[in-house]
C-alpha positions in Angstrom: 122.3 143.1 127.5 119.3 142.0 125.5 117.0 144.8 126.7 119.7 147.3 125.8 120.0 145.9 122.3 116.2 146.0 121.9 116.1 149.6 123.1 118.9 150.5 120.6 116.9 148.9 117.7 113.8 150.7 118.8 115.7 154.0 118.8 116.6 153.5 115.1 112.9 153.5 114.3 112.6 149.8 113.6 109.7 147.9 115.1 110.5 144.8 117.0 108.2 141.9 116.3 106.0 140.8 119.1 106.2 137.3 120.6 103.0 136.4 118.7 104.6 137.6 115.4 107.8 135.7 116.1 105.8 132.6 116.7 104.0 133.1 113.4 107.3 133.6 111.6 108.6 130.3 113.1 105.4 128.5 111.9 105.8 129.9 108.4 109.4 128.8 108.3 108.4 125.3 109.4 105.6 125.2 106.8 108.0 126.4 104.1 110.5 123.7 105.1 107.7 121.1 105.0 106.5 122.2 101.6 110.0 122.1 100.2 110.6 118.6 101.7 107.4 117.3 100.1 108.3 119.0 96.9 111.7 117.2 96.9 110.0 113.8 97.5 107.4 114.4 94.8 110.0 115.6 92.4 112.1 112.5 92.9 109.2 110.0 92.5 106.4 111.6 90.4 108.8 113.9 88.6 110.8 110.9 87.2 107.5 109.3 86.0 106.4 112.6 84.4 109.8 112.8 82.6 109.2 109.3 81.2 105.8 110.1 80.0 107.1 113.4 78.5 109.8 111.5 76.6 107.2 109.1 75.2 104.9 111.9 74.1 107.5 114.5 72.9 110.4 112.2 71.9 113.7 113.7 71.1 112.3 117.1 70.1 112.0 118.5 73.6 115.1 117.0 75.3 115.9 120.2 77.2 112.8 119.9 79.4 113.1 116.2 80.3 116.1 116.3 82.6 114.6 119.4 84.4 111.1 118.0 85.0 112.1 116.6 88.4 113.2 120.1 89.6 110.3 121.7 87.9 107.9 119.3 89.7 109.7 120.0 93.0 109.3 123.8 92.8 105.8 123.8 91.5 104.7 121.3 94.2 106.2 123.6 96.9 104.4 126.6 95.4 101.1 124.8 95.3 101.4 123.7 98.9 102.3 127.2 100.1 99.6 129.0 98.1 96.6 128.1 100.3 98.5 128.9 103.4 98.4 132.6 102.6 94.7 133.0 103.0 94.2 130.2 105.6 95.1 132.4 108.5 95.3 136.1 109.3 99.0 136.3 109.4 100.8 139.4 110.7 103.0 141.3 108.2 106.4 139.7 109.2 105.0 136.2 108.7 103.4 137.3 105.4 106.7 138.7 104.3 108.4 135.3 104.9 105.6 133.5 103.2 105.8 135.8 100.2 109.6 135.4 99.9 109.3 131.6 100.1 106.5 131.4 97.4 108.3 133.9 95.2 111.6 132.0 95.4 110.1 128.6 94.5 108.0 130.0 91.7 111.0 132.0 90.3 113.1 128.8 90.3 110.3 126.9 88.5 110.0 129.7 85.8 113.8 129.7 85.3 113.9 125.9 84.9 111.0 125.8 82.4 112.5 128.6 80.3 116.0 127.1 80.4 114.6 123.8 79.3 113.0 125.5 76.3 116.4 126.8 75.2 116.0 130.4 76.3 119.3 132.1 77.3 120.0 133.1 80.9 119.7 136.8 79.9 116.0 136.2 79.4 115.2 133.5 82.0 116.6 135.2 85.1 114.7 138.5 84.5 111.5 136.5 84.1 112.3 134.7 87.4 112.8 138.1 89.1 109.5 139.3 87.8 107.7 136.2 89.0 109.4 136.6 92.5 108.4 140.3 92.7 104.9 139.7 91.6 104.2 136.9 94.1 105.9 138.7 97.0 103.9 141.9 96.2 100.6 139.9 95.9 101.2 138.1 99.2 101.8 141.4 100.9 98.8 143.0 99.3 100.9 145.7 97.5 100.8 144.5 93.9 98.5 147.4 92.9 100.9 149.9 94.4 103.8 148.5 92.4 101.7 148.5 89.2 100.7 152.1 89.8 104.4 153.1 90.4 105.5 151.3 87.2 102.7 152.9 85.2 103.8 156.4 86.3 107.4 155.8 85.1 107.1 156.5 81.4 106.0 159.1 78.8 103.1 159.7 76.4 103.5 159.1 72.7 100.4 160.3 70.8 97.4 158.6 72.3 99.4 155.8 73.9 101.5 155.9 77.0 104.8 154.0 77.1 105.6 153.1 80.7 107.8 150.7 82.5 104.7 148.6 83.3 103.8 148.3 79.6 107.4 147.4 78.8 107.4 144.6 81.4 104.0 143.4 80.2 105.3 143.2 76.7 108.4 141.3 77.7 106.4 138.8 79.8 103.8 138.3 77.1 106.4 137.8 74.3 108.4 135.3 76.5 105.3 133.3 77.4 104.1 133.2 73.8 107.6 132.2 72.6 107.8 129.4 75.1 104.3 128.1 74.1 105.2 128.3 70.4 108.4 126.3 71.0 106.5 123.6 72.9 103.7 123.4 70.4 106.1 123.3 67.4 108.1 120.5 68.9 105.1 118.5 70.1 103.4 118.7 66.7 106.7 117.9 64.9 106.9 114.7 67.0 103.3 113.7 66.6 103.3 114.3 62.8 106.7 112.5 62.6 105.0 109.4 64.2 102.1 109.4 61.8 102.2 106.0 60.1 99.8 106.9 57.3 102.1 109.6 55.9 105.4 109.1 54.1 108.6 111.1 54.9 107.7 114.0 52.5 104.2 114.4 53.7 105.4 114.4 57.3 107.9 117.1 56.6 105.3 119.2 54.7 102.9 118.8 57.6 105.5 119.9 60.1 106.3 123.0 58.1 102.7 124.0 57.5 101.9 123.4 61.2 104.8 125.5 62.2 103.7 128.4 60.0 100.1 128.1 61.3 101.3 128.2 65.0 103.6 131.2 64.5 100.8 133.1 62.6 98.3 132.3 65.4 100.7 133.3 68.1 101.4 136.6 66.4 97.7 137.6 66.3 97.1 136.3 69.8 100.1 138.4 71.0 98.8 141.5 69.2 95.4 141.0 70.9 96.8 140.4 74.4 99.0 143.5 74.1 96.1 145.6 72.9 98.0 146.9 69.8 95.8 148.5 67.2 97.2 147.7 63.8 94.9 150.2 62.1 97.0 153.0 63.6 100.0 151.7 61.7 98.2 151.3 58.4 100.2 153.9 56.4 103.5 153.1 58.0 103.0 149.3 57.7 102.1 149.7 54.1 105.3 151.4 53.2 107.3 149.2 55.5 105.6 146.1 54.1 106.5 147.2 50.6 110.1 147.6 51.5 110.1 144.3 53.3 108.5 142.7 50.3 111.2 143.9 47.9 113.9 142.9 50.4 112.6 139.5 51.3 111.1 138.5 47.9 113.9 135.9 47.4 113.3 134.5 50.9 109.5 134.3 50.4 110.1 132.8 47.0 112.4 130.1 48.4 109.8 129.4 51.2 107.0 128.9 48.6 109.3 126.9 46.4 110.2 124.6 49.2 106.5 124.0 50.0 105.7 123.3 46.4 108.6 120.8 46.2 107.2 119.0 49.2 103.6 119.1 47.8 104.4 117.7 44.3 107.0 115.3 45.8 109.4 115.9 42.9 112.3 116.1 45.4 112.2 114.2 48.7 114.7 113.7 51.6 116.9 110.8 50.6 116.6 111.3 46.8 119.8 111.3 44.8 119.9 114.4 42.6 122.3 116.2 40.2 122.0 120.0 40.0 124.7 121.6 37.9 128.0 120.3 39.3 126.4 119.2 42.6 125.8 115.5 43.0 124.6 113.9 46.2 121.6 112.9 48.3 119.0 115.2 49.7 119.5 115.5 53.5 116.9 118.1 54.4 114.5 120.5 52.6 114.6 123.7 54.7 112.8 127.0 54.6 115.4 128.7 52.4 117.5 125.9 50.8 117.9 122.2 50.2 120.8 120.5 51.9 122.6 118.1 49.5 125.4 115.9 50.9 128.0 114.9 48.3 130.1 111.7 48.3 133.1 113.9 49.6 131.1 114.7 52.7 130.5 118.3 51.7 127.1 119.8 52.3 125.8 122.0 49.5 122.9 124.4 50.3 121.0 124.9 47.1 118.2 127.6 47.1 114.8 126.1 46.7 114.1 128.4 43.7 117.0 126.9 41.8 115.4 123.5 42.0 112.2 125.0 40.6 113.7 126.9 37.7 116.8 124.8 36.8 117.0 121.3 35.3 117.4 118.7 38.0 118.4 115.1 37.5 116.6 113.0 40.1 118.0 109.5 40.1 115.4 108.2 42.6 112.2 110.1 41.6 110.0 107.1 40.8 112.6 104.2 41.1 115.8 104.0 43.1 117.4 101.6 40.6 120.1 103.3 38.5 121.9 101.9 35.5 125.6 102.3 35.4 127.6 102.1 32.1 131.1 100.7 32.1 133.2 101.0 28.9 135.6 98.2 28.1 137.7 97.6 25.0 139.5 94.4 24.1 142.1 93.8 21.5 141.4 92.3 18.1 142.4 88.6 18.0 140.9 87.8 21.4 138.0 85.5 21.9 135.2 88.0 22.1 132.7 85.4 23.4 135.0 84.6 26.3 135.7 88.2 27.0 132.0 89.0 27.1 131.5 86.1 29.5 134.2 87.4 31.8 132.6 90.9 31.7 129.3 89.4 32.9 131.1 87.4 35.6 132.9 90.4 36.9 129.7 92.4 37.0 127.7 89.6 38.7 130.4 89.1 41.4 130.3 92.8 42.4 128.3 93.0 45.7 126.4 96.2 44.8 125.2 95.1 41.4 121.6 93.8 41.3 120.7 90.4 40.0 117.4 91.8 38.7 117.6 93.6 36.3 120.5 91.3 35.3 123.8 92.8 34.1 124.3 92.9 30.3 127.2 93.4 27.9 126.9 95.1 24.5 129.3 95.3 21.7 129.1 98.9 20.8 131.8 99.4 18.1 134.6 97.9 16.2 137.0 100.7 16.8 140.4 101.7 15.6 142.3 99.9 18.4 139.9 97.1 19.4 136.3 95.9 20.0 134.5 98.4 22.2 132.0 97.0 24.7 129.8 98.5 27.4 128.8 96.7 30.6 125.4 97.7 31.8 124.7 97.0 35.5 122.0 98.2 37.9 122.4 99.4 41.5 119.7 100.4 44.1 121.8 102.6 46.3 123.0 105.5 44.2 123.6 107.6 47.3 126.6 105.3 48.0 128.3 106.5 44.8 128.7 105.3 41.2 132.4 105.5 40.6 133.2 102.9 43.2 130.9 100.4 41.4 132.8 101.0 38.1 136.1 100.6 39.9 135.1 97.3 41.6 133.9 95.8 38.3 137.0 96.9 36.4 139.3 95.6 39.1 137.6 92.2 39.0 137.7 92.2 35.2 141.4 93.0 35.1 142.2 89.9 37.1 139.9 87.7 35.0 141.4 89.0 31.8 144.9 88.3 33.1 143.9 84.8 34.1 142.4 84.0 30.6 144.8 85.8 28.4 142.5 88.6 27.2 144.4 91.7 26.4 143.4 95.4 26.4 144.7 97.2 23.4 147.1 100.1 23.6 146.8 103.0 21.1 149.3 102.4 18.3 150.6 105.0 15.8 152.7 104.3 12.8 155.1 107.1 11.9 156.7 107.0 8.4 159.6 109.1 7.5 160.3 109.7 3.8 163.4 111.2 2.4 162.8 113.6 -0.4 165.6 114.9 -2.6 165.9 118.6 -3.6 
């Protein structure tokens, strides 16, 4: 039965591997299984150590890669072990095919894991994995040049340049690699600058933004050079296009520059308590376009950076975080003013958020129509926690003290006189 089956396969034009070729294929399968087994062991032990080192170096900024480092180490180890096997022996084509498939699969899986760890969507990672698989398989079989020539023929000429499928794939791979490197560099630099002890929070944020701009600019010019794009050929078009972009993005660029200036002169810093128009809150983040201000209601206001440069801004914690709060109190005539003022100081001193230094103070501001007007002056050091709740706490304590000591608060009184006039 077996000879008949072999004769039938040969009749279909398919070549049956010889016993020597079948033996080589079995050896290649065994080597691939051994490389994968070693890769699994290395990934479990060394990969976990690499993940720990990566967490210490990169911190929380590159969390996507850390849980994948064991799998990445596994696939890369298997690929490195299989790579020298290709040229170590004069394999026949069937064995080379199996070897190329094994190397292509492990490298494609490694590429997918790295790109997914950097936050790229599956729509971009799996095509990159397919390209890596095809490239390694073709290179192992010695046919990479043939595929490149085929891809180069599929396309059309545009002026002096030729747009082909090969150039499109080269562009996609180059952009993906540069994008991945930029993300890693940005996050690593953000972590390293964030750990710099010689810089305050504002200087660290400014350094992170400037480093990010420098990395993106350098990546752009490196990509242009790698892709061989001649920018001089786009001089006229880029001039007109740049002019249009300039008019369209002038607000965006203005906000970017305003944000950098705010960080450089340190007039507004993350954590400051500011008042801009009707917005009162503490600065959560200074972004590229706007400043995030969180109010006491939990709402987040996004104020354009330019507004903070051109409008009047009240910064409660610019040079000092201590803020003075004024609390108006009026007591009725006939009360013991000295006792009332002592009770006001006591209520202010007992409030937990009121500072002992500078000490609270009470001023008699006016002898009004209905009573003696006073003003309690207290200092707090946490204005981001609100001002109204301090007034409320002091007044609640004062109301109880007034009730215990017989101090009354006057109510407005109006005398109405009705006179009868004869005709």
